[in-house]
C-alpha positions in Angstrom: 107.3 -74.0 -11.7 104.9 -71.2 -12.1 103.8 -70.6 -15.7 101.9 -67.8 -17.2 99.0 -70.2 -17.8 99.1 -71.2 -14.1 99.0 -67.6 -13.2 95.8 -67.0 -15.1 94.1 -70.3 -14.5 94.8 -69.9 -10.8 92.4 -67.0 -10.8 92.5 -63.3 -10.1 92.1 -62.0 -6.6 89.6 -59.1 -6.2 91.5 -57.5 -3.3 89.8 -55.5 -0.6 90.1 -52.2 -2.4 88.4 -53.5 -5.5 91.5 -53.7 -7.6 92.2 -57.0 -9.4 95.7 -58.2 -8.5 97.5 -61.5 -9.2 97.2 -64.2 -6.5 101.0 -64.7 -6.6 101.4 -61.4 -4.7 102.1 -61.2 -1.0 99.5 -60.1 1.6 99.4 -56.7 -0.1 96.8 -54.7 -1.9 98.3 -52.6 -4.6 96.6 -50.1 -6.8 96.6 -46.9 -8.8 97.9 -43.4 -8.6 98.0 -41.2 -5.4 99.5 -37.8 -4.7 98.7 -34.3 -3.6 99.4 -35.1 0.0 99.1 -31.9 1.9 101.8 -32.5 4.5 104.0 -35.2 6.1 101.5 -36.0 8.9 100.6 -39.6 9.8 97.3 -40.9 11.2 97.3 -44.2 13.0 93.9 -45.8 13.4 93.7 -48.3 16.3 90.7 -50.6 16.2 89.5 -52.1 19.5 87.6 -55.0 18.0 84.7 -56.6 19.8 82.9 -53.7 21.4 84.9 -52.3 24.3 83.1 -51.6 27.5 83.4 -47.8 27.8 81.9 -47.5 31.2 84.7 -49.6 32.7 87.3 -47.8 30.6 86.3 -44.2 31.3 84.4 -44.5 34.5 81.8 -42.1 35.9 82.7 -43.3 39.4 80.7 -40.7 41.4 77.4 -41.5 39.6 75.4 -43.8 41.9 73.7 -45.4 38.9 77.0 -46.8 37.8 77.4 -49.0 40.9 73.7 -49.8 41.1 73.7 -51.2 37.5 76.9 -53.1 38.1 77.0 -54.7 41.6 79.7 -57.1 40.5 81.5 -55.2 37.7 81.7 -51.7 39.0 85.4 -50.9 39.6 86.3 -50.1 43.2 88.2 -46.9 43.9 91.4 -48.9 44.2 91.2 -49.7 40.5 90.6 -46.2 39.3 92.8 -43.4 38.0 90.8 -40.2 38.4 91.3 -37.6 35.7 88.6 -35.2 36.9 86.5 -35.0 40.1 84.0 -37.5 38.7 85.7 -39.4 35.9 88.5 -41.9 36.1 90.4 -44.2 33.8 90.6 -48.0 34.4 93.7 -48.8 36.6 95.2 -50.8 33.7 95.8 -47.5 31.8 98.5 -45.7 33.9 100.5 -44.7 30.9 97.4 -43.2 29.2 96.8 -41.3 32.5 100.3 -39.9 32.2 99.5 -38.8 28.6 96.3 -37.2 29.8 98.2 -35.3 32.5 100.7 -34.2 29.9 98.0 -32.8 27.7 98.6 -35.4 25.0 95.5 -37.6 25.3 92.0 -36.5 24.4 89.2 -38.6 25.9 86.0 -38.2 23.9 82.9 -39.3 25.8 79.6 -40.7 24.6 80.6 -41.3 21.0 78.0 -42.9 18.7 75.4 -42.2 16.1 71.6 -42.1 15.7 69.7 -45.4 15.7 72.6 -47.6 16.8 73.0 -51.2 15.7 74.0 -53.9 18.1 75.5 -56.2 15.5 79.3 -56.5 15.4 79.3 -56.6 11.6 76.9 -53.7 11.1 78.5 -51.7 13.8 81.9 -52.1 12.2 80.5 -51.2 8.8 79.1 -47.9 10.2 82.5 -46.9 11.6 84.5 -48.2 8.6 82.4 -46.3 6.1 81.3 -43.3 8.2 77.7 -44.2 7.4 75.0 -45.1 9.9 72.7 -45.9 7.0 75.2 -48.6 5.9 74.8 -47.7 2.2 78.3 -46.5 1.3 80.7 -49.0 -0.3 84.0 -47.2 0.1 85.8 -46.6 3.4 86.1 -43.2 4.8 89.9 -43.2 4.6 89.8 -45.1 1.3 87.9 -42.1 -0.1 90.6 -39.8 1.2 93.4 -41.9 -0.3 91.5 -42.1 -3.7 91.2 -38.3 -3.7 95.0 -37.9 -3.9 95.2 -38.1 -7.6 98.6 -37.0 -9.0 101.3 -39.2 -7.6 102.9 -42.5 -8.3 100.9 -44.6 -5.9 103.6 -45.5 -3.3 102.8 -48.9 -1.8 103.5 -47.8 1.7 101.3 -44.7 1.7 98.6 -46.6 3.6 99.4 -49.7 5.6 97.6 -52.2 7.7 100.1 -53.7 10.2 99.9 -57.0 11.8 96.8 -57.9 9.7 95.9 -60.2 6.9 93.2 -58.4 5.0 92.6 -54.8 4.0 90.7 -52.9 6.6 87.4 -51.7 5.0 88.0 -48.1 6.1 91.0 -48.0 3.8 89.2 -49.5 0.8 88.4 -47.7 -2.4 88.8 -48.6 -6.1 91.9 -46.4 -6.5 93.4 -46.6 -3.0 96.8 -48.1 -2.5 97.0 -50.2 0.6 99.7 -52.6 1.8 98.7 -55.3 4.2 101.7 -56.4 6.2 101.1 -59.3 8.7 104.9 -59.5 9.3 108.0 -58.4 7.5 108.9 -62.0 6.6 105.5 -62.5 5.0 105.7 -59.4 2.8 107.1 -61.0 -0.3 106.1 -62.7 -3.5 104.6 -66.1 -2.7 106.4 -69.3 -3.7 109.9 -70.5 -3.3 112.9 -68.3 -4.1 113.6 -70.0 -7.5 110.1 -69.4 -8.7 110.0 -65.8 -7.5 113.3 -64.9 -9.0 111.8 -65.4 -12.4 108.3 -64.1 -11.7 108.7 -60.5 -12.6 110.3 -61.4 -16.0 107.6 -64.1 -16.6 104.7 -61.7 -16.2 106.1 -58.6 -17.8 104.5 -57.5 -21.1 101.5 -59.9 -20.8 99.1 -58.6 -23.5 95.9 -56.8 -22.8 94.4 -55.0 -19.8 95.3 -57.8 -17.3 98.9 -57.5 -18.5 98.9 -53.8 -17.5 97.6 -54.7 -14.1 100.1 -57.6 -13.7 103.0 -55.3 -14.6 101.8 -52.5 -12.3 101.1 -54.8 -9.4 104.5 -56.6 -9.7 106.4 -53.3 -9.9 104.5 -51.9 -7.0 105.0 -55.1 -5.0 108.7 -55.1 -5.7 109.0 -51.5 -4.6 107.2 -52.1 -1.4 109.1 -55.2 -0.6 112.4 -53.5 -1.2 111.6 -50.5 0.9 110.2 -52.5 3.7 113.5 -54.5 3.9 115.4 -51.2 3.9 113.2 -50.0 6.7 114.0 -52.9 8.9 117.7 -52.5 8.2 117.7 -48.8 9.1 115.3 -48.8 12.1 116.3 -49.7 15.7 113.6 -49.3 18.4 114.6 -46.7 20.9 112.5 -48.2 23.7 111.7 -51.7 24.9 108.3 -52.8 23.5 106.3 -55.2 25.7 106.6 -58.9 25.0 103.8 -60.8 23.4 102.8 -61.9 26.9 102.4 -58.3 28.0 101.5 -56.5 24.8 99.8 -59.2 22.7 99.9 -58.8 18.9 99.4 -55.1 19.2 102.9 -54.5 20.5 104.5 -56.0 17.4 102.1 -54.2 15.1 102.9 -50.8 16.6 106.6 -51.5 16.6 106.3 -52.2 12.8 104.2 -49.1 12.5 106.9 -47.0 14.2 109.6 -48.4 12.0 107.7 -47.3 8.9 107.0 -43.8 10.2 110.6 -43.3 11.3 112.1 -44.4 7.9 109.4 -44.0 5.2 108.3 -40.4 4.5 105.6 -41.8 2.2 103.6 -43.3 5.0 100.4 -41.3 5.7 97.9 -43.6 7.3 98.3 -46.9 9.3 95.8 -49.3 10.7 96.4 -51.6 13.7 94.0 -53.8 15.6 93.6 -55.3 19.0 90.7 -57.8 19.4 88.9 -59.6 22.2 86.7 -56.9 23.6 83.4 -58.9 23.2 83.2 -59.4 27.0 79.9 -61.2 27.6 81.5 -63.1 30.4 84.5 -62.8 32.8 84.8 -59.2 31.9 86.8 -57.9 34.8 89.8 -60.1 34.1 89.5 -60.1 30.3 89.1 -56.3 29.8 91.8 -55.5 32.4 94.3 -57.6 30.5 93.4 -56.1 27.1 93.5 -52.6 28.4 96.9 -53.3 29.9 98.2 -54.5 26.5 96.8 -51.4 24.9 98.4 -49.1 27.5 101.8 -50.7 27.4 102.0 -51.0 23.6 100.7 -47.6 22.8 102.9 -45.8 25.3 106.0 -47.6 24.0 105.0 -46.7 20.5 104.6 -43.0 21.3 107.9 -42.9 23.2 109.7 -44.6 20.3 108.3 -42.0 17.9 109.5 -39.2 20.2 113.0 -40.7 20.4 113.1 -40.8 16.6 111.8 -37.3 16.2 108.5 -38.3 14.8 106.2 -37.3 17.7 104.9 -34.1 16.2 103.8 -35.7 12.9 101.8 -38.6 14.4 98.3 -38.8 15.8 96.6 -42.0 17.0 92.8 -42.4 17.0 91.0 -45.4 18.6 87.6 -46.8 17.8 85.4 -49.8 18.7 82.2 -50.8 16.9 80.1 -50.1 20.0 80.1 -49.9 23.8 78.4 -52.3 26.2 75.1 -52.1 28.0 74.9 -50.2 31.3 73.8 -53.1 33.4 75.9 -56.2 33.8 74.5 -59.6 32.7 74.4 -62.8 34.7 77.7 -64.2 33.4 80.1 -61.6 34.8 80.0 -59.5 31.7 78.1 -57.0 29.6 76.1 -57.3 26.4 76.2 -55.3 23.2 75.6 -51.6 23.8 75.7 -48.3 22.0 77.7 -45.1 22.8 81.3 -45.3 24.3 84.4 -43.2 24.7 87.4 -43.2 22.3 90.9 -41.9 22.6 93.0 -39.5 20.4 96.6 -39.5 21.4 99.9 -37.9 20.4 102.1 -34.8 20.8 99.9 -32.7 18.5 96.7 -33.5 20.5 95.0 -30.9 22.6 94.4 -33.2 25.6 91.4 -33.2 27.9 88.0 -34.5 28.3 85.6 -33.9 25.4 81.9 -34.3 25.1 79.2 -34.9 27.7 79.2 -38.1 29.7 76.0 -40.0 28.7 73.2 -40.3 31.3 73.0 -43.7 33.0 69.3 -43.2 33.6 67.9 -41.6 30.5 68.6 -44.3 28.0 67.7 -45.7 24.6 66.6 -49.2 23.6 65.9 -50.4 27.2 69.2 -49.6 28.9 71.7 -48.4 26.4 73.6 -45.1 26.4 72.5 -42.2 24.3 75.3 -40.8 22.2 76.3 -37.2 22.9 79.1 -36.9 20.3 78.6 -38.0 16.7 81.6 -40.1 15.7 81.8 -38.2 12.4 82.8 -35.1 14.5 86.0 -37.0 15.4 86.5 -38.1 11.8 86.0 -34.5 10.7 88.8 -33.4 13.0 91.1 -36.1 11.7 90.4 -35.4 8.0 90.2 -31.6 8.0 92.4 -30.5 10.9 95.0 -33.3 10.7 95.1 -34.6 7.1 94.0 -31.2 5.8 91.5 -32.6 3.4 87.9 -31.7 2.5 86.0 -33.4 5.4 82.6 -32.1 4.1 83.1 -33.9 0.8 84.4 -37.1 2.3 81.8 -37.3 5.1 78.9 -35.9 3.1 78.2 -33.1 5.5 79.4 -31.1 8.5 79.3 -32.1 12.2 79.7 -30.3 15.5 83.2 -29.1 16.1 85.8 -30.9 18.2 89.1 -29.0 18.6 91.1 -32.1 19.3 94.4 -30.8 17.8 96.9 -28.0 18.5 97.6 -27.5 14.8 
């Protein structure tokens, strides 16, 4: 049986947001007060982990330097979906092409920042904290969450779906984040007999830790209960791809859709698709990953539309860096710099944004120069979508990108 002494001796978990919470809690980070949300809009952040090869995702197919640098990896015309006279999407993205044609996909080219890093960990840190100097300790969306000061701190305001740790971009000392690997895992740990008595056992523990215990348990119970209600109330309106076709992203996005459709408290969600570190066998590996992305994301957006949630949801992708212009000797590409990203949804002003980076005027011996600072995209998401103070959260202002219709 769990005892109060076991609870304390077992240690306290410093969860990703910096809040101390009991280790008995589920995969969930629970913290303090939030409110002041300006609207009912939802931002979904889709991380393409590993460093996606932008040149074979958004392809400058008429540039002779593209095929010259990639004699084996350059995509033939039969594997291209042109969106302009000189730019195409990878053939594994037919549904994103339809979104582009419908004006609901923004393709932002050449996204990066000054003095790029080629380390996965440093690159992710830059994007997660909106800080090329890698000095900030709070995530760019964690800062936004922490700025919402007046409410009760709903456990489902910010969620990481299909994950097991708090995404650093959502982390801040007073940001509430729920990390939900799967609905079945979002519960108090231990067997049912132990957990039935856990709330009573830890109520009214003396001192500061007792307050945290009480608050965390109450918040956990609220989140668990509402997530169970969500699953009972929600039925997908479309067929999501199987794990074979959609990977883990399909299940993560279906869970995201269920929350958006049933929980008005949800404001920001994070999902992840990994595997983009294509140093070898890139053609097959990236094609499969982009197909998973395309099928899963299109099902998600169609599901939202069928549930009447399309106008309140925007999806933004990011990857820690692109790949080098030239292929390597292993049928792949090595760590690079600038790359494109996607912003999708019914509120999006679709089109091609930014200038395609030069393939001949480069940085660091063969890497793409950025043409759009990634913080311009964040600025649009914060100010134009979430309607918050982007200057304060980003520490400055950046060139405008009119990515949204609102």
